[in-house]
C-alpha positions as CSV (number, residue, x, y, z in Angstrom):
1,X,0.0,0.0,0.0
2,X,1.2,3.5,-0.8
3,X,2.4,5.5,2.2
4,X,0.8,8.6,0.7
5,X,-2.6,7.1,0.8
6,X,-2.2,5.9,4.4
7,X,-1.5,9.5,5.6
8,X,-4.5,11.1,3.9
9,X,-7.2,12.2,6.4
10,X,-10.3,10.1,6.5
11,X,-12.7,13.1,7.3
12,X,-11.3,15.9,5.2
13,X,-14.3,18.4,5.6
14,X,-13.9,18.3,9.4
15,X,-10.2,19.0,9.1
16,X,-10.9,22.0,6.9
17,X,-13.4,23.4,9.4
18,X,-10.8,22.8,12.2
19,X,-8.1,24.6,10.2
20,X,-10.4,27.5,9.6
21,X,-11.4,27.8,13.2
22,X,-7.8,27.5,14.5
23,X,-6.5,30.0,12.0
24,X,-9.1,32.5,13.1
25,X,-8.2,35.3,15.5
26,X,-9.4,34.1,18.9
27,X,-10.9,37.5,19.7
28,X,-12.9,37.5,16.5
29,X,-14.2,34.1,17.4
30,X,-15.1,35.3,20.9
31,X,-17.0,38.4,19.7
32,X,-18.8,36.4,16.9
33,X,-20.0,33.9,19.5
34,X,-21.2,36.6,21.9
35,X,-23.1,38.4,19.1
36,X,-24.7,35.1,17.9
37,X,-25.6,34.2,21.5
38,X,-27.2,37.6,22.1
39,X,-29.2,37.3,18.8
40,X,-30.3,33.7,19.6
41,X,-31.2,34.7,23.2
42,X,-33.3,37.6,22.0
43,X,-35.1,35.4,19.5
44,X,-35.8,32.7,22.1
45,X,-36.9,35.3,24.6
46,X,-39.4,36.8,22.1
47,X,-40.7,33.4,21.1
48,X,-41.1,32.0,24.6
49,X,-41.9,35.1,26.7
50,X,-43.1,37.6,24.1
51,X,-40.6,40.2,25.1
52,X,-36.8,40.6,25.3
53,X,-35.6,40.6,28.9
54,X,-32.3,42.2,29.8
55,X,-31.5,39.6,32.4
56,X,-31.8,36.9,29.6
57,X,-29.4,38.9,27.4
58,X,-26.9,39.3,30.2
59,X,-27.0,35.6,31.1
60,X,-26.7,34.6,27.4
61,X,-23.7,36.9,27.0
62,X,-21.9,35.6,30.1
63,X,-22.6,32.0,29.1
64,X,-21.4,32.6,25.6
65,X,-18.2,34.3,26.9
66,X,-17.4,31.3,29.1
67,X,-18.2,28.7,26.3
68,X,-16.3,30.6,23.7
69,X,-13.3,30.9,26.0
70,X,-13.3,27.1,26.6
71,X,-13.7,26.4,22.9
72,X,-10.8,28.8,22.0
73,X,-8.6,27.1,24.6
74,X,-9.5,23.7,23.3
75,X,-9.0,24.6,19.7
76,X,-5.6,26.2,20.4
77,X,-4.5,23.2,22.5
78,X,-5.6,20.8,19.7
79,X,-3.8,22.9,17.1
80,X,-0.6,22.8,19.2
81,X,-0.8,19.0,19.5
82,X,-1.3,18.8,15.8
83,X,1.7,21.1,15.1
84,X,3.8,19.1,17.6
85,X,2.9,15.9,15.8
86,X,3.9,17.4,12.5
87,X,7.2,18.6,13.9
88,X,7.9,15.3,15.5
89,X,7.2,13.4,12.2
90,X,9.5,15.8,10.3
91,X,12.2,15.3,13.0
92,X,11.9,11.5,12.8
93,X,12.2,11.7,9.0
94,X,15.2,13.9,9.2
95,X,16.9,11.6,11.8
96,X,16.2,8.5,9.7
97,X,17.7,10.2,6.6
98,X,20.7,11.2,8.6
99,X,21.2,7.7,9.9
100,X,20.8,6.3,6.4
101,X,23.4,8.7,5.0
102,X,25.8,7.9,7.8
103,X,25.3,4.1,7.2
104,X,26.0,4.6,3.5
105,X,29.1,6.7,4.1
106,X,30.4,4.1,6.6
107,X,29.9,1.3,4.0
108,X,31.9,3.4,1.4
109,X,34.8,3.9,3.8
């Protein structure tokens, strides 16, 4: 089996979304999530209670801030693990090439 095929991701759309989210500025992600939370809170308040209540908006904003902070932390941690894995793979490849070249030069001498 070709080694190129074995390294291809199985779920490519998920990886694209992950890359998009991790490349995004964390503060933009935070503000977008708060705004979306406020809009959804206002809509749900209108649908369920018939009016927008400020305490609902405040609670929705605080909850959104906490959730967005946790999501940003997790995304950055996952991206760091991914980058560490890539760096480790490159280091292993470099070390194996170095050892192979040393073995070849030892056989020539």
